[in-house]
N, CA, C and O atoms as a MOPAC input file, in Angstrom:
PM7 MOZYME 1SCF
protein

 N    -55.48600 1    57.06600 1   173.59100 1
 C    -54.56800 1    57.84600 1   172.79300 1
 C    -54.01400 1    56.97100 1   171.67100 1
 O    -53.57400 1    55.84700 1   171.91500 1
 N    -54.03600 1    57.47700 1   170.46400 1
 C    -53.52000 1    56.75200 1   169.31200 1
 C    -52.06600 1    57.14300 1   169.11200 1
 O    -51.73500 1    58.32500 1   169.02200 1
 N    -51.20700 1    56.14400 1   169.04500 1
 C    -49.79000 1    56.41800 1   168.81500 1
 C    -49.50200 1    56.37500 1   167.32500 1
 O    -50.02700 1    55.53100 1   166.59800 1
 N    -48.66700 1    57.29000 1   166.89000 1
 C    -48.27200 1    57.36800 1   165.48700 1
 C    -47.18600 1    56.32700 1   165.22300 1
 O    -46.18700 1    56.26000 1   165.93900 1
 N    -47.39600 1    55.51900 1   164.18700 1
 C    -46.39700 1    54.52200 1   163.81500 1
 C    -45.28100 1    55.21500 1   163.03200 1
 O    -45.54100 1    55.93600 1   162.06900 1
 N    -44.05800 1    54.99100 1   163.44900 1
 C    -42.90300 1    55.58400 1   162.78800 1
 C    -42.41000 1    54.59900 1   161.73600 1
 O    -41.92000 1    53.51800 1   162.06100 1
 N    -42.54600 1    54.98800 1   160.47600 1
 C    -42.16000 1    54.11400 1   159.37700 1
 C    -40.64700 1    54.11800 1   159.18700 1
 O    -40.03900 1    53.06200 1   159.01300 1
 N    -40.04600 1    55.28700 1   159.22000 1
 C    -38.60900 1    55.40400 1   158.99700 1
 C    -38.03500 1    56.29600 1   160.09000 1
 O    -38.23900 1    57.51000 1   160.08000 1
 N    -37.31900 1    55.69400 1   161.02800 1
 C    -36.82700 1    56.43300 1   162.18700 1
 C    -35.88100 1    57.56000 1   161.79700 1
 O    -35.95700 1    58.64800 1   162.36600 1
 N    -34.99900 1    57.32300 1   160.84700 1
 C    -34.03800 1    58.37300 1   160.49800 1
 C    -34.73500 1    59.58000 1   159.87300 1
 O    -34.34800 1    60.71700 1   160.14100 1
 N    -35.74800 1    59.35300 1   159.05100 1
 C    -36.50600 1    60.47000 1   158.47600 1
 C    -37.22800 1    61.23100 1   159.57600 1
 O    -37.22600 1    62.46200 1   159.59100 1
 N    -37.84500 1    60.50000 1   160.49500 1
 C    -38.54700 1    61.11200 1   161.62100 1
 C    -37.58900 1    61.94200 1   162.47900 1
 O    -37.90200 1    63.07800 1   162.83300 1
 N    -36.43200 1    61.38200 1   162.81000 1
 C    -35.44500 1    62.12100 1   163.60000 1
 C    -34.99300 1    63.38300 1   162.88100 1
 O    -34.80600 1    64.42600 1   163.50800 1
 N    -34.81600 1    63.29200 1   161.56800 1
 C    -34.37500 1    64.47000 1   160.81800 1
 C    -35.43300 1    65.56500 1   160.85000 1
 O    -35.09500 1    66.74600 1   160.93400 1
 N    -36.70400 1    65.19100 1   160.78500 1
 C    -37.78800 1    66.17500 1   160.85400 1
 C    -37.82800 1    66.85000 1   162.22500 1
 O    -38.04900 1    68.05700 1   162.32400 1
 N    -37.61600 1    66.07300 1   163.26700 1
 C    -37.59100 1    66.64000 1   164.62100 1
 C    -36.40600 1    67.58700 1   164.76700 1
 O    -36.53700 1    68.66300 1   165.35100 1
 N    -35.25400 1    67.19300 1   164.24100 1
 C    -34.06500 1    68.05100 1   164.31800 1
 C    -34.30500 1    69.37600 1   163.60900 1
 O    -33.93800 1    70.43000 1   164.12700 1
 N    -34.91400 1    69.33400 1   162.43500 1
 C    -35.22100 1    70.56900 1   161.70400 1
 C    -36.14200 1    71.44700 1   162.54100 1
 O    -35.94600 1    72.66100 1   162.61200 1
 N    -37.13900 1    70.84700 1   163.17000 1
 C    -38.04600 1    71.62000 1   164.02800 1
 C    -37.28100 1    72.27800 1   165.18000 1
 O    -37.51200 1    73.44500 1   165.49500 1
 N    -36.37300 1    71.53000 1   165.80300 1
 C    -35.56900 1    72.09000 1   166.88900 1
 C    -34.72500 1    73.26500 1   166.43200 1
 O    -34.56000 1    74.23900 1   167.16600 1
 N    -34.19300 1    73.17800 1   165.22900 1
 C    -33.40900 1    74.28400 1   164.66200 1
 C    -34.30200 1    75.49300 1   164.41900 1
 O    -33.93100 1    76.62200 1   164.74100 1
 N    -35.47500 1    75.25600 1   163.85200 1
 C    -36.40600 1    76.34500 1   163.56800 1
 C    -36.86200 1    77.04200 1   164.84700 1
 O    -37.09400 1    78.25100 1   164.84400 1
 N    -36.99200 1    76.29800 1   165.92600 1
 C    -37.41700 1    76.88100 1   167.20400 1
 C    -36.45800 1    77.96700 1   167.68100 1
 O    -36.87600 1    78.92100 1   168.33800 1
 N    -35.18600 1    77.82800 1   167.35700 1
 C    -34.17300 1    78.80300 1   167.77800 1
 C    -33.66500 1    79.64900 1   166.62300 1
 O    -32.59900 1    80.26100 1   166.69900 1
 N    -34.45300 1    79.67200 1   165.55000 1
 C    -34.19600 1    80.56100 1   164.41300 1
 C    -32.84500 1    80.31500 1   163.73400 1
 O    -32.13100 1    81.25500 1   163.38700 1
 N    -32.50800 1    79.03600 1   163.55200 1
 C    -31.31500 1    78.69900 1   162.79000 1
 C    -31.46700 1    79.14400 1   161.34300 1
 O    -32.58000 1    79.18800 1   160.81900 1
 N    -30.36900 1    79.47100 1   160.70400 1
 C    -30.37600 1    79.99200 1   159.33300 1
 C    -29.98700 1    78.91600 1   158.32100 1
 O    -29.26700 1    77.97100 1   158.64200 1
 N    -30.47700 1    79.08100 1   157.09900 1
 C    -30.06400 1    78.24900 1   155.95500 1
 C    -30.08300 1    76.75700 1   156.28900 1
 O    -29.06300 1    76.07700 1   156.18000 1
 N    -31.23700 1    76.25800 1   156.69200 1
 C    -31.38000 1    74.86500 1   157.10900 1
 C    -31.43800 1    73.96800 1   155.87400 1
 O    -32.24000 1    74.18400 1   154.96600 1
 N    -30.56700 1    72.95600 1   155.86200 1
 C    -30.49200 1    72.02100 1   154.74100 1
 C    -30.44000 1    70.60400 1   155.29700 1
 O    -29.73200 1    70.32200 1   156.26400 1
 N    -31.21200 1    69.71000 1   154.65800 1
 C    -31.12500 1    68.28700 1   154.99100 1
 C    -30.56800 1    67.56100 1   153.77900 1
 O    -31.14000 1    67.62000 1   152.69100 1
 N    -29.44400 1    66.87500 1   153.97300 1
 C    -28.83300 1    66.07800 1   152.91200 1
 C    -29.21000 1    64.61800 1   153.11900 1
 O    -28.94800 1    64.04600 1   154.17800 1
 N    -29.82000 1    64.02100 1   152.11500 1
 C    -30.20700 1    62.61300 1   152.15500 1
 C    -29.04900 1    61.79200 1   151.59600 1
 O    -28.77700 1    61.81400 1   150.39600 1
 N    -28.37600 1    61.07300 1   152.47900 1
 C    -27.17500 1    60.31700 1   152.11300 1
 C    -27.45400 1    58.84000 1   151.86100 1
 O    -26.52800 1    58.07300 1   151.59800 1
 N    -28.70800 1    58.43700 1   151.93800 1
 C    -29.03000 1    57.00700 1   151.87800 1
 C    -28.65500 1    56.34200 1   150.55900 1
 O    -28.36900 1    55.14500 1   150.53600 1
 N    -28.65200 1    57.08600 1   149.47100 1
 C    -28.34400 1    56.50000 1   148.16400 1
 C    -26.85200 1    56.53600 1   147.82200 1
 O    -26.44500 1    56.02500 1   146.77900 1
 N    -26.05100 1    57.12500 1   148.67900 1
 C    -24.61700 1    57.23500 1   148.41600 1
 C    -23.88200 1    56.01900 1   148.97200 1
 O    -24.18600 1    55.54700 1   150.06800 1
 N    -22.92600 1    55.52300 1   148.21900 1
 C    -22.17400 1    54.34100 1   148.64100 1
 C    -21.30100 1    54.60300 1   149.85600 1
 O    -21.08300 1    53.70400 1   150.66900 1
 N    -20.80800 1    55.80300 1   149.98600 1
 C    -19.85700 1    56.11000 1   151.05700 1
 C    -20.50300 1    56.83200 1   152.23500 1
 O    -19.81700 1    57.51500 1   152.99500 1
 N    -21.80000 1    56.68800 1   152.38900 1
 C    -22.48000 1    57.46000 1   153.43000 1
 C    -22.15900 1    56.92600 1   154.82300 1
 O    -22.01000 1    55.72200 1   155.03500 1
 N    -22.05800 1    57.85200 1   155.74900 1
 C    -21.76200 1    57.51600 1   157.13500 1
 C    -23.02300 1    57.51200 1   157.99100 1
 O    -23.01700 1    57.00300 1   159.11200 1
 N    -24.09800 1    58.07600 1   157.46400 1
 C    -25.39000 1    58.08000 1   158.13800 1
 C    -26.45600 1    58.27600 1   157.06700 1
 O    -26.13900 1    58.40600 1   155.88400 1
 N    -27.71400 1    58.29500 1   157.48200 1
 C    -28.80000 1    58.48100 1   156.51700 1
 C    -28.97900 1    59.94400 1   156.12300 1
 O    -29.23400 1    60.25700 1   154.96000 1
 N    -28.84300 1    60.83900 1   157.10600 1
 C    -29.06100 1    62.25800 1   156.84800 1
 C    -28.02800 1    63.11000 1   157.56400 1
 O    -27.59100 1    62.78000 1   158.66600 1
 N    -27.64200 1    64.20300 1   156.93200 1
 C    -26.96300 1    65.31800 1   157.58000 1
 C    -27.96300 1    66.46000 1   157.60600 1
 O    -28.59100 1    66.76600 1   156.59300 1
 N    -28.10700 1    67.08000 1   158.74900 1
 C    -28.90700 1    68.29200 1   158.86300 1
 C    -27.92300 1    69.39700 1   159.20000 1
 O    -27.16400 1    69.29300 1   160.16400 1
 N    -27.93800 1    70.45500 1   158.40100 1
 C    -26.93800 1    71.51400 1   158.51100 1
 C    -27.64200 1    72.85000 1   158.65000 1
 O    -28.63200 1    73.11900 1   157.97000 1
 N    -27.11700 1    73.68800 1   159.54500 1
 C    -27.62200 1    75.05000 1   159.67200 1
 C    -26.49700 1    75.93000 1   160.19000 1
 O    -25.41000 1    75.45000 1   160.51300 1
 N    -26.77400 1    77.22000 1   160.26400 1
 C    -25.79700 1    78.12700 1   160.85100 1
 C    -26.50300 1    79.18400 1   161.68500 1
 O    -27.71400 1    79.38500 1   161.59200 1
 N    -25.69800 1    79.85000 1   162.50300 1
 C    -26.18700 1    80.90600 1   163.38900 1
 C    -25.12600 1    81.99100 1   163.46600 1
 O    -23.96300 1    81.76800 1   163.12800 1
 N    -25.54100 1    83.16300 1   163.91300 1
 C    -24.65100 1    84.32400 1   163.90500 1
 C    -23.75700 1    84.44200 1   165.13500 1
 O    -22.79800 1    85.21400 1   165.12500 1
 N    -24.05300 1    83.69100 1   166.18900 1
 C    -23.24700 1    83.80400 1   167.41000 1
 C    -23.06600 1    82.42900 1   168.04500 1
 O    -23.83500 1    81.50300 1   167.78500 1
 N    -22.04000 1    82.31600 1   168.87700 1
 C    -21.79900 1    81.06800 1   169.60400 1
 C    -22.95700 1    80.76100 1   170.54600 1
 O    -23.30200 1    79.59700 1   170.75200 1
 N    -23.55300 1    81.79800 1   171.11600 1
 C    -24.69700 1    81.61000 1   172.01000 1
 C    -25.85900 1    80.97200 1   171.26300 1
 O    -26.50500 1    80.05800 1   171.77600 1
 N    -26.12500 1    81.45200 1   170.05300 1
 C    -27.21800 1    80.89100 1   169.26300 1
 C    -26.88600 1    79.47300 1   168.79800 1
 O    -27.76900 1    78.61600 1   168.76600 1
 N    -25.63700 1    79.21500 1   168.44000 1
 C    -25.22400 1    77.86400 1   168.04700 1
 C    -25.52600 1    76.89200 1   169.18200 1
 O    -26.10100 1    75.82700 1   168.95400 1
 N    -25.14400 1    77.25400 1   170.39200 1
 C    -25.38400 1    76.40200 1   171.56400 1
 C    -26.87900 1    76.24400 1   171.82800 1
 O    -27.33500 1    75.14700 1   172.14900 1
 N    -27.64600 1    77.32700 1   171.69700 1
 C    -29.09400 1    77.26400 1   171.92300 1
 C    -29.76100 1    76.32500 1   170.91600 1
 O    -30.67300 1    75.57800 1   171.27200 1
 N    -29.31300 1    76.36300 1   169.67600 1
 C    -29.86800 1    75.46700 1   168.65600 1
 C    -29.54900 1    74.01600 1   169.00400 1
 O    -30.41800 1    73.15000 1   168.91000 1
 N    -28.31400 1    73.74800 1   169.40200 1
 C    -27.92900 1    72.38300 1   169.78200 1
 C    -28.78800 1    71.88600 1   170.93900 1
 O    -29.26500 1    70.75200 1   170.91700 1
 N    -28.98600 1    72.72700 1   171.94400 1
 C    -29.82900 1    72.34900 1   173.08400 1
 C    -31.26100 1    72.07400 1   172.64400 1
 O    -31.88700 1    71.12300 1   173.11200 1
 N    -31.77600 1    72.90400 1   171.74700 1
 C    -33.14100 1    72.73800 1   171.25700 1
 C    -33.30600 1    71.42700 1   170.48800 1
 O    -34.28800 1    70.71200 1   170.68200 1
 N    -32.35500 1    71.11600 1   169.62400 1
 C    -32.41600 1    69.86100 1   168.86600 1
 C    -32.38700 1    68.67500 1   169.82200 1
 O    -33.18700 1    67.74800 1   169.69300 1
 N    -31.46900 1    68.70400 1   170.77900 1
 C    -31.39400 1    67.61900 1   171.76500 1
 C    -32.69900 1    67.46500 1   172.52500 1
 O    -33.19800 1    66.35200 1   172.69000 1
 N    -33.25800 1    68.58500 1   172.99100 1
 C    -34.50600 1    68.55400 1   173.76100 1
 C    -35.65900 1    67.99700 1   172.93700 1
 O    -36.41400 1    67.15100 1   173.41700 1
 N    -35.79900 1    68.46800 1   171.69700 1
 C    -36.91200 1    68.02900 1   170.84600 1
 C    -36.81100 1    66.53600 1   170.53000 1
 O    -37.81200 1    65.82100 1   170.57600 1
 N    -35.60900 1    66.06800 1   170.21000 1
 C    -35.44900 1    64.64200 1   169.90200 1
 C    -35.68700 1    63.80600 1   171.15100 1
 O    -36.31200 1    62.74800 1   171.07600 1
 N    -35.19700 1    64.26600 1   172.29800 1
 C    -35.40800 1    63.49700 1   173.52400 1
 C    -36.89100 1    63.43700 1   173.89400 1
 O    -37.39300 1    62.38200 1   174.28300 1
 N    -37.59200 1    64.57100 1   173.77100 1
 C    -39.02800 1    64.59200 1   174.09100 1
 C    -39.81000 1    63.62600 1   173.20600 1
 O    -40.77200 1    63.00800 1   173.66100 1
 N    -39.40900 1    63.49700 1   171.96200 1
 C    -40.15700 1    62.66700 1   171.01400 1
 C    -39.75000 1    61.19800 1   171.02200 1
 O    -40.57800 1    60.32800 1   170.75300 1
 N    -38.49300 1    60.91200 1   171.32600 1
 C    -38.00100 1    59.53200 1   171.17700 1
 C    -37.23100 1    58.99700 1   172.38400 1
 O    -36.83400 1    57.83200 1   172.38900 1
 N    -37.01400 1    59.82000 1   173.39800 1
 C    -36.18900 1    59.45600 1   174.55600 1
 C    -34.79500 1    58.99300 1   174.11800 1
 O    -34.21500 1    58.08000 1   174.70700 1
 N    -34.27600 1    59.63700 1   173.08200 1
 C    -32.95800 1    59.31000 1   172.54000 1
 C    -32.00000 1    60.46400 1   172.77600 1
 O    -32.32400 1    61.62100 1   172.50900 1
 N    -30.82400 1    60.14000 1   173.27600 1
 C    -29.74900 1    61.11900 1   173.42000 1
 C    -28.73800 1    60.90700 1   172.29700 1
 O    -28.64900 1    59.81100 1   171.74500 1
 N    -27.97800 1    61.94400 1   171.95700 1
 C    -26.96100 1    61.74100 1   170.92200 1
 C    -25.89600 1    60.75400 1   171.38900 1
 O    -25.54800 1    60.69900 1   172.56800 1
 N    -25.39100 1    59.98000 1   170.43700 1
 C    -24.31100 1    59.04800 1   170.73200 1
 C    -23.03900 1    59.82000 1   171.04000 1
 O    -22.31000 1    59.47600 1   171.97100 1
 N    -22.76800 1    60.86500 1   170.26200 1
 C    -21.60300 1    61.73200 1   170.47400 1
 C    -22.00400 1    63.17800 1   170.26900 1
 O    -22.89500 1    63.49300 1   169.48000 1
 N    -21.31800 1    64.05800 1   171.00500 1
 C    -21.46000 1    65.50400 1   170.83600 1
 C    -20.05800 1    66.08000 1   170.76200 1
 O    -19.19800 1    65.74700 1   171.57700 1
 N    -19.83200 1    66.93400 1   169.79500 1
 C    -18.52300 1    67.57400 1   169.64100 1
 C    -18.70700 1    69.07100 1   169.44300 1
 O    -19.71000 1    69.52100 1   168.88900 1
 N    -17.72400 1    69.83300 1   169.90500 1
 C    -17.69100 1    71.26600 1   169.63300 1
 C    -18.42400 1    72.14600 1   170.61100 1
 O    -18.59300 1    73.33900 1   170.35600 1
 N    -18.86600 1    71.59400 1   171.72500 1
 C    -19.64700 1    72.38700 1   172.67900 1
 C    -18.82200 1    73.48900 1   173.33300 1
 O    -19.36300 1    74.53000 1   173.70600 1
 N    -17.51700 1    73.26700 1   173.47300 1
 C    -16.67400 1    74.24600 1   174.16100 1
 C    -16.58000 1    75.55400 1   173.38100 1
 O    -16.81400 1    76.62800 1   173.93500 1
 N    -16.24300 1    75.46700 1   172.11300 1
 C    -16.06800 1    76.69000 1   171.31900 1
 C    -17.37000 1    77.15400 1   170.68700 1
 O    -17.52800 1    78.33900 1   170.39300 1
 N    -18.29500 1    76.24100 1   170.47700 1
 C    -19.60300 1    76.52800 1   169.87000 1
 C    -19.46800 1    77.24100 1   168.52700 1
 O    -20.26200 1    78.12300 1   168.20000 1
 N    -18.45700 1    76.85100 1   167.75400 1
 C    -18.32300 1    77.36300 1   166.38900 1
 C    -18.82500 1    76.33900 1   165.37500 1
 O    -19.27100 1    76.70000 1   164.28600 1
 N    -18.75000 1    75.06000 1   165.74000 1
 C    -19.28200 1    73.97300 1   164.92100 1
 C    -19.62600 1    72.84800 1   165.88900 1
 O    -18.74000 1    72.13600 1   166.36100 1
 N    -20.89300 1    72.69100 1   166.17800 1
 C    -21.34700 1    71.63100 1   167.07200 1
 C    -21.90200 1    70.49900 1   166.22400 1
 O    -22.67500 1    70.71900 1   165.29100 1
 N    -21.49500 1    69.28900 1   166.56500 1
 C    -21.98100 1    68.09000 1   165.88900 1
 C    -22.74400 1    67.25100 1   166.90800 1
 O    -22.23100 1    66.93800 1   167.98200 1
 N    -23.97300 1    66.89500 1   166.55600 1
 C    -24.78200 1    65.97100 1   167.34800 1
 C    -24.95900 1    64.71100 1   166.50900 1
 O    -25.61400 1    64.74000 1   165.46700 1
 N    -24.37600 1    63.61000 1   166.96100 1
 C    -24.38000 1    62.36300 1   166.19600 1
 C    -25.38600 1    61.39300 1   166.80900 1
 O    -25.21800 1    60.92700 1   167.93500 1
 N    -26.43200 1    61.10200 1   166.04300 1
 C    -27.46000 1    60.14600 1   166.45000 1
 C    -27.37800 1    58.86500 1   165.61200 1
 O    -28.39100 1    58.18600 1   165.44400 1
 N    -26.22300 1    58.52700 1   165.09300 1
 C    -25.98600 1    57.39800 1   164.18300 1
 C    -26.69200 1    57.60200 1   162.84400 1
 O    -26.03600 1    57.83600 1   161.82800 1
 N    -28.02200 1    57.51400 1   162.83400 1
 C    -28.77400 1    57.61000 1   161.57800 1
 C    -28.81900 1    59.02400 1   161.02600 1
 O    -28.92500 1    59.22100 1   159.81500 1
 N    -28.74000 1    60.00000 1   161.90500 1
 C    -28.65600 1    61.39500 1   161.46500 1
 C    -27.50800 1    62.07000 1   162.20600 1
 O    -27.18700 1    61.72100 1   163.34200 1
 N    -26.90300 1    63.03700 1   161.54000 1
 C    -25.86500 1    63.85100 1   162.16800 1
 C    -26.25200 1    65.30700 1   161.93700 1
 O    -26.47300 1    65.73000 1   160.80200 1
 N    -26.33200 1    66.06400 1   163.02300 1
 C    -26.71900 1    67.46600 1   162.95200 1
 C    -25.46100 1    68.31700 1   163.07500 1
 O    -24.69700 1    68.17600 1   164.03000 1
 N    -25.25100 1    69.19800 1   162.10400 1
 C    -24.11100 1    70.11100 1   162.07500 1
 C    -24.63800 1    71.52800 1   162.27300 1
 O    -25.43000 1    72.02000 1   161.46900 1
 N    -24.19700 1    72.17900 1   163.34400 1
 C    -24.62900 1    73.54700 1   163.64600 1
 C    -23.38200 1    74.42700 1   163.64500 1
 O    -22.50600 1    74.28300 1   164.49800 1
 N    -23.31400 1    75.32700 1   162.69000 1
 C    -22.13100 1    76.15700 1   162.47600 1
 C    -22.37800 1    77.61000 1   162.85200 1
 O    -23.50400 1    78.10000 1   162.77300 1
 N    -21.30900 1    78.29600 1   163.26400 1
 C    -21.31300 1    79.75200 1   163.15000 1
 C    -21.19300 1    80.03700 1   161.66300 1
 O    -20.54700 1    79.28400 1   160.93400 1
 N    -21.80700 1    81.11200 1   161.21500 1
 C    -21.91600 1    81.38500 1   159.78200 1
 C    -20.57500 1    81.33700 1   159.06200 1
 O    -20.46700 1    80.70900 1   158.00900 1
 N    -19.55800 1    81.98500 1   159.60600 1
 C    -18.26400 1    82.02300 1   158.91600 1
 C    -17.60200 1    80.64800 1   158.84700 1
 O    -16.87500 1    80.37000 1   157.89400 1
 N    -17.83300 1    79.79100 1   159.82400 1
 C    -17.26300 1    78.43500 1   159.79700 1
 C    -17.95100 1    77.57700 1   158.74200 1
 O    -17.30700 1    76.77200 1   158.07000 1
 N    -19.25500 1    77.75300 1   158.60300 1
 C    -19.96400 1    76.99700 1   157.56600 1
 C    -19.45300 1    77.38200 1   156.18500 1
 O    -19.23000 1    76.52300 1   155.33300 1
 N    -19.27100 1    78.67100 1   155.97500 1
 C    -18.74400 1    79.14100 1   154.69300 1
 C    -17.34100 1    78.58100 1   154.44300 1
 O    -17.01700 1    78.19100 1   153.32200 1
 N    -16.51600 1    78.54400 1   155.48400 1
 C    -15.13900 1    78.07400 1   155.35600 1
 C    -15.07600 1    76.58300 1   155.00800 1
 O    -14.34400 1    76.19000 1   154.10000 1
 N    -15.84000 1    75.75200 1   155.72800 1
 C    -15.74900 1    74.30600 1   155.54000 1
 C    -16.53500 1    73.79300 1   154.33600 1
 O    -16.15300 1    72.78000 1   153.75000 1
 N    -17.60200 1    74.45200 1   153.95700 1
 C    -18.36300 1    74.05000 1   152.77200 1
 C    -18.78600 1    72.59500 1   152.77000 1
 O    -18.60400 1    71.89300 1   151.77600 1
 N    -19.35000 1    72.13900 1   153.87700 1
 C    -19.68500 1    70.72200 1   154.02900 1
 C    -20.68200 1    70.23200 1   152.98100 1
 O    -20.63500 1    69.06600 1   152.58900 1
 N    -21.58400 1    71.10100 1   152.52100 1
 C    -22.53700 1    70.68500 1   151.49000 1
 C    -21.81900 1    70.30300 1   150.19900 1
 O    -22.26300 1    69.40900 1   149.47900 1
 N    -20.71500 1    70.97900 1   149.90800 1
 C    -19.95200 1    70.66800 1   148.69500 1
 C    -19.29900 1    69.28900 1   148.77200 1
 O    -19.13800 1    68.61900 1   147.75100 1
 N    -18.92500 1    68.86600 1   149.97400 1
 C    -18.31100 1    67.55000 1   150.14700 1
 C    -19.29400 1    66.42700 1   149.84400 1
 O    -18.89600 1    65.34400 1   149.41600 1
 N    -20.57700 1    66.68700 1   150.06800 1
 C    -21.63000 1    65.70600 1   149.84900 1
 C    -22.55600 1    66.18600 1   148.72700 1
 O    -23.77600 1    66.04900 1   148.82000 1
 N    -21.97200 1    66.74200 1   147.68200 1
 C    -22.73200 1    67.34600 1   146.59700 1
 C    -23.63300 1    66.39000 1   145.83500 1
 O    -24.57400 1    66.83500 1   145.17800 1
 N    -23.37100 1    65.08400 1   145.90300 1
 C    -24.21100 1    64.10500 1   145.20800 1
 C    -25.48100 1    63.76700 1   145.98000 1
 O    -26.37600 1    63.11600 1   145.44100 1
 N    -25.56800 1    64.19600 1   147.21800 1
 C    -26.73800 1    63.88700 1   148.04300 1
 C    -27.92600 1    64.74800 1   147.64000 1
 O    -27.77400 1    65.89100 1   147.20900 1
 N    -29.11100 1    64.17000 1   147.79300 1
 C    -30.33000 1    64.94500 1   147.56600 1
 C    -30.45500 1    65.96500 1   148.69300 1
 O    -30.32100 1    65.62600 1   149.86900 1
 N    -30.70900 1    67.20600 1   148.32600 1
 C    -30.74000 1    68.30000 1   149.29300 1
 C    -32.15000 1    68.86600 1   149.40900 1
 O    -32.82500 1    69.09300 1   148.40500 1
 N    -32.58800 1    69.09300 1   150.65600 1
 C    -33.86800 1    69.73500 1   150.92500 1
 C    -33.60700 1    70.93900 1   151.80600 1
 O    -32.96400 1    70.82200 1   152.84900 1
 N    -34.10300 1    72.09700 1   151.39300 1
 C    -33.94100 1    73.32800 1   152.18100 1
 C    -35.21400 1    73.60000 1   152.96500 1
 O    -36.31600 1    73.29000 1   152.51500 1
 N    -35.04400 1    74.18400 1   154.14500 1
 C    -36.17000 1    74.51700 1   155.01300 1
 C    -36.10000 1    75.98600 1   155.38100 1
 O    -35.02100 1    76.57000 1   155.47200 1
 N    -37.25500 1    76.56500 1   155.59000 1
 C    -37.32100 1    77.95600 1   156.01900 1
 C    -36.95300 1    78.05700 1   157.48900 1
 O    -37.27700 1    77.18100 1   158.29100 1
 N    -36.27700 1    79.13200 1   157.82000 1
 C    -36.03400 1    79.43600 1   159.22400 1
 C    -37.33900 1    79.95900 1   159.80300 1
 O    -38.13200 1    80.58700 1   159.10200 1
 N    -37.55500 1    79.69900 1   161.06900 1
 C    -38.81300 1    80.14300 1   161.69000 1
 C    -38.81300 1    81.63400 1   161.92400 1
 O    -39.79100 1    82.17800 1   162.43700 1

């Protein structure tokens, strides 16, 4: 079996996270590349939203499962699991933000990092 060499772990993790979101039909998927920003807290933010708390939780579980299957890595921190209105999965190099739709609109996190390069992905 030939193993794939991972050139950039944070890029690879972000791709896996996007796949996990797509598996559970997350909406409006955006990856913000923060590597060129002086004040960045990680390499990437991956942001999406869902219409219900159940779907928000399902997306978070899917992202965790996909990243663990590929890298045997668990998130360093998880926040928001109780209310499931805004779940954050922090993997140091990437941070995944999963919002209920109205919370994403309210917080406007993409606007806070408006200087970052943004890549949009289709929902599955």
